[in-house]
C-alpha positions as semicolon CSV with decimal commas, in nm:
position;residue;x (nm);y (nm);z (nm)
1;X;-4,555;21,714;23,756
2;X;-4,178;21,765;23,801
3;X;-3,888;22,040;23,677
4;X;-3,551;21,838;23,691
5;X;-3,241;22,037;23,623
6;X;-2,947;21,804;23,476
7;X;-2,556;21,833;23,478
8;X;-2,350;21,662;23,221
9;X;-2,652;21,583;22,965
10;X;-2,483;21,538;22,684
11;X;-2,395;21,133;22,722
12;X;-2,368;20,823;22,943
13;X;-2,585;20,819;23,270
14;X;-2,684;21,213;23,224
15;X;-2,814;21,186;22,862
16;X;-2,952;20,887;23,055
17;X;-3,153;21,088;23,263
18;X;-3,295;21,271;23,037
19;X;-3,401;21,030;22,796
20;X;-3,602;20,840;23,080
21;X;-3,728;21,167;23,266
22;X;-3,824;21,308;22,956
23;X;-4,031;21,020;22,835
24;X;-4,378;21,168;23,068
25;X;-4,453;21,521;22,878
26;X;-4,545;21,629;23,223
27;X;-4,231;21,667;23,320
28;X;-3,997;21,976;23,299
29;X;-3,662;21,920;23,180
30;X;-3,336;22,161;23,161
31;X;-2,989;21,943;23,070
32;X;-2,629;22,132;23,064
33;X;-2,408;22,038;22,847
34;X;-2,080;22,216;22,717
35;X;-2,138;22,124;22,370
36;X;-2,509;22,258;22,338
37;X;-2,578;22,251;21,930
38;X;-2,457;21,885;21,935
39;X;-2,675;21,738;22,185
40;X;-2,992;21,933;22,064
41;X;-2,899;21,670;21,714
42;X;-2,874;21,411;21,955
43;X;-3,187;21,456;22,153
44;X;-3,364;21,535;21,843
45;X;-3,249;21,219;21,666
46;X;-3,323;21,020;21,916
47;X;-3,513;21,132;22,139
48;X;-3,723;21,275;21,855
49;X;-3,921;21,640;21,905
50;X;-3,984;21,628;22,320
51;X;-4,104;21,962;22,355
52;X;-4,018;21,927;22,735
53;X;-3,651;21,905;22,723
54;X;-3,433;22,218;22,694
55;X;-3,078;22,208;22,597
56;X;-2,848;22,460;22,787
57;X;-2,445;22,573;22,714
58;X;-2,339;22,516;23,091
59;X;-1,974;22,412;23,171
60;X;-1,860;22,322;23,526
61;X;-1,487;22,445;23,443
62;X;-1,706;22,814;23,410
63;X;-1,883;23,006;23,633
64;X;-2,004;23,335;23,305
65;X;-2,128;23,018;23,160
66;X;-2,303;22,823;23,463
67;X;-2,491;23,188;23,577
68;X;-2,668;23,227;23,225
69;X;-2,708;22,889;23,259
70;X;-2,903;22,938;23,548
71;X;-3,023;23,273;23,378
72;X;-3,191;23,057;23,094
73;X;-3,302;22,794;23,319
74;X;-3,515;23,076;23,525
75;X;-3,695;23,199;23,173
76;X;-3,744;22,836;23,137
77;X;-3,961;22,676;23,461
78;X;-4,088;23,034;23,578
79;X;-4,193;23,036;23,950
80;X;-4,264;22,679;23,922
81;X;-3,865;22,697;24,003
82;X;-3,708;22,358;24,010
83;X;-3,771;22,024;24,190
84;X;-3,443;21,803;24,202
85;X;-3,120;21,964;24,060
86;X;-2,903;21,669;23,922
87;X;-2,469;21,709;23,945
88;X;-2,396;21,481;23,720
89;X;-2,119;21,644;23,510
90;X;-1,800;21,495;23,579
91;X;-1,429;21,500;23,488
92;X;-1,320;21,104;23,483
93;X;-0,933;21,113;23,486
94;X;-0,783;20,804;23,261
95;X;-0,409;20,912;23,444
96;X;-0,446;20,750;23,755
97;X;-0,766;20,518;23,657
98;X;-0,535;20,222;23,611
99;X;-0,262;20,269;23,867
100;X;-0,138;20,336;24,215
101;X;-0,067;20,674;24,383
102;X;0,278;20,540;24,385
103;X;0,312;20,501;24,021
104;X;0,184;20,840;23,955
105;X;0,534;21,032;24,127
106;X;0,750;21,085;23,864
107;X;0,503;21,224;23,603
108;X;0,480;21,575;23,860
109;X;0,335;21,826;23,568
110;X;0,044;21,545;23,444
111;X;-0,027;21,483;23,819
112;X;-0,067;21,859;23,894
113;X;-0,268;21,914;23,544
114;X;-0,526;21,649;23,649
115;X;-0,551;21,704;24,019
116;X;-0,655;22,052;23,943
117;X;-0,873;21,971;23,624
118;X;-1,035;21,734;23,926
119;X;-1,109;21,976;24,175
120;X;-1,156;22,223;23,971
121;X;-1,426;22,032;23,828
122;X;-1,609;21,818;24,057
123;X;-1,545;22,004;24,298
124;X;-1,564;22,413;24,301
125;X;-1,747;22,393;23,957
126;X;-2,073;22,214;24,197
127;X;-2,044;22,460;24,475
128;X;-2,088;22,758;24,190
129;X;-2,364;22,537;24,032
130;X;-2,579;22,418;24,393
131;X;-2,532;22,827;24,507
132;X;-2,610;22,957;24,195
133;X;-2,947;22,715;24,100
134;X;-3,058;22,713;24,464
135;X;-3,243;23,007;24,428
136;X;-3,523;22,817;24,165
137;X;-3,478;22,444;24,423
138;X;-3,604;22,704;24,667
139;X;-3,920;22,779;24,516
140;X;-3,952;22,389;24,332
141;X;-4,263;22,183;24,545
142;X;-3,949;21,847;24,588
143;X;-3,625;22,038;24,673
144;X;-3,365;21,780;24,616
145;X;-3,019;21,832;24,543
146;X;-2,852;21,511;24,449
147;X;-2,461;21,452;24,352
148;X;-2,380;21,171;24,160
149;X;-2,060;21,022;24,329
150;X;-1,838;20,687;24,341
151;X;-1,842;20,408;24,584
152;X;-1,404;20,561;24,548
153;X;-1,515;20,773;24,807
154;X;-1,535;20,588;25,016
155;X;-1,297;20,549;25,275
156;X;-1,379;20,199;25,464
157;X;-1,415;20,037;25,105
158;X;-1,043;20,129;24,991
159;X;-0,892;20,021;25,345
160;X;-1,056;19,715;25,335
161;X;-1,069;19,615;24,964
162;X;-0,699;19,812;24,956
163;X;-0,824;19,954;24,619
164;X;-0,545;20,128;24,470
165;X;-0,669;20,284;24,129
166;X;-0,822;20,592;24,025
167;X;-0,659;20,767;24,379
168;X;-0,736;21,189;24,255
169;X;-1,108;21,142;24,109
170;X;-1,150;20,925;24,460
171;X;-1,036;21,203;24,604
172;X;-1,215;21,499;24,403
173;X;-1,552;21,288;24,478
174;X;-1,493;21,262;24,853
175;X;-1,440;21,627;24,790
176;X;-1,795;21,682;24,660
177;X;-1,894;21,462;24,923
178;X;-1,785;21,739;25,204
179;X;-1,969;21,976;25,024
180;X;-2,242;21,848;24,950
181;X;-2,270;21,794;25,360
182;X;-2,165;22,164;25,428
183;X;-2,462;22,261;25,176
184;X;-2,696;21,987;25,374
185;X;-2,603;22,104;25,696
186;X;-2,711;22,513;25,575
187;X;-3,025;22,408;25,442
188;X;-3,138;22,188;25,595
189;X;-3,324;22,352;25,811
190;X;-3,501;22,561;25,491
191;X;-3,600;22,199;25,347
192;X;-3,340;22,153;25,107
193;X;-3,271;21,793;25,098
194;X;-2,922;21,734;24,992
195;X;-2,726;21,411;24,925
196;X;-2,487;21,240;24,729
197;X;-2,528;20,883;24,528
198;X;-2,303;20,618;24,336
199;X;-2,449;20,451;24,051
200;X;-2,217;20,190;24,065
201;X;-2,078;20,012;23,806
202;X;-2,273;20,122;23,441
203;X;-2,139;20,086;23,136
204;X;-2,115;20,409;22,970
205;X;-1,759;20,260;22,738
206;X;-1,493;20,410;23,007
207;X;-1,303;20,145;22,892
208;X;-1,308;20,122;22,557
209;X;-0,985;20,212;22,431
210;X;-0,787;20,091;22,706
211;X;-0,404;19,978;22,641
212;X;-0,280;19,614;22,751
213;X;-0,117;19,779;23,031
214;X;-0,398;19,928;23,183
215;X;-0,608;19,619;23,109
216;X;-0,383;19,466;23,370
217;X;-0,482;19,788;23,590
218;X;-0,821;19,719;23,532
219;X;-0,834;19,323;23,584
220;X;-0,649;19,364;23,940
221;X;-0,937;19,623;24,021
222;X;-1,166;19,374;23,946
223;X;-1,030;19,077;24,085
224;X;-1,052;19,300;24,411
225;X;-1,465;19,428;24,321
226;X;-1,547;19,020;24,284
227;X;-1,395;18,996;24,612
228;X;-1,588;19,181;24,784
229;X;-1,934;19,165;24,605
230;X;-1,895;18,816;24,489
231;X;-2,277;18,842;24,285
232;X;-2,117;19,104;24,139
233;X;-2,170;19,060;23,734
234;X;-2,044;19,335;23,567
235;X;-2,139;19,640;23,464
236;X;-2,505;19,703;23,446
237;X;-2,682;19,863;23,114
238;X;-2,761;20,303;23,201
239;X;-3,131;20,217;23,145
240;X;-3,129;20,000;23,437
241;X;-2,886;20,202;23,699
242;X;-3,114;20,555;23,570
243;X;-3,431;20,301;23,669
244;X;-3,239;20,232;24,035
245;X;-3,098;20,585;24,096
246;X;-3,448;20,744;24,027
247;X;-3,612;20,497;24,255
248;X;-3,385;20,588;24,559
249;X;-3,384;20,963;24,524
250;X;-3,770;20,927;24,525
251;X;-3,836;20,808;24,786
252;X;-3,534;20,963;24,978
253;X;-3,594;21,192;25,256
254;X;-3,437;21,417;25,570
255;X;-3,724;21,278;25,742
256;X;-3,569;20,887;25,649
257;X;-3,205;20,941;25,725
258;X;-3,088;21,113;25,343
259;X;-2,986;21,435;25,421
260;X;-2,633;21,511;25,363
261;X;-2,557;21,170;25,292
262;X;-2,305;20,948;25,086
263;X;-2,500;20,590;24,989
264;X;-2,472;20,367;24,743
265;X;-2,817;20,353;24,446
266;X;-2,927;20,092;24,693
267;X;-2,945;20,373;24,953
268;X;-2,633;20,222;25,185
269;X;-2,260;20,125;25,134
270;X;-2,283;19,813;24,963
271;X;-2,095;20,001;24,619
272;X;-2,194;19,675;24,403
C-alpha cells in the first residue's frame, strides 16, 4: 500500500491521478482542492464509494489552508506518512498563452497581475506545500516528491525552436524547477527524491474556448511543435498520460540520477 497526496485534484490530470491510483483499494489517496464540496460530488458521481479517497481543502495561494490540509492529512494517514507528494496544482494563464512576450508590453497592469498570480501559485505555493508536508514524506517508505512541470520551461527547447508563447507561465514553471532542485539539494541526503516531470501535451480542454485570434497563435505554436517532433500526433488522453507519468515516477530514484531533475514523461528531454 502507498499513500499519495495530490494537489489540483479536482480536474484534468489531478483528478486523473486520483481516479487511477485509487483503483487499487490498498492505496490511500488524499486530494487537495479549492472546491472541496464540488470535488466530493464529482468523486461520488464518477468514482463511486471509494473509501480510500479523501478530499481536503487546500489552496496554493493560501498558506493557512495548506497548513490546515497538512494537519488534516496527518489525522488521516497517521504514522504511515506520505509515500508520494504530487505537486500538480497550478495556475495556467490565458493572458500569455497565444502571444509573444513583446505583444504583452502595453498591457502593463494585466501583465503584472498575471505574473504575480503565477509566481504566487506555481512557485511560492509549492514552497509552502513542500515545507508543510515534508514531515509526512519523511515518515513514508517511498519518500518521493514530484512536481508537475512543463516543457515550456526548457531553455534549449525555447531557443532552438523559437517558442514565443506562454512566456510568463514558462517562467513560473522554470522557477518551480529551481525550487525543486533546491529542495533536492537539502533533502537528498535524507533519502527524499525531489524531481520535476512534464506530462507532455494532454487533452484537458485548455483550448476549448479560444478566439479566432488566439487560434492563429496556437496554430503557429503547433507548427513549431510539429517541426520539433514530426511524430507528434496531438494531445494524448488523460488516462494515457497518467500511466506514462506514474510509470516514470515509480521507477525513478536518487540512485538512477533523477534527484533534482527536470524531465519529460519519458524520463529525458523529449517533450513530445
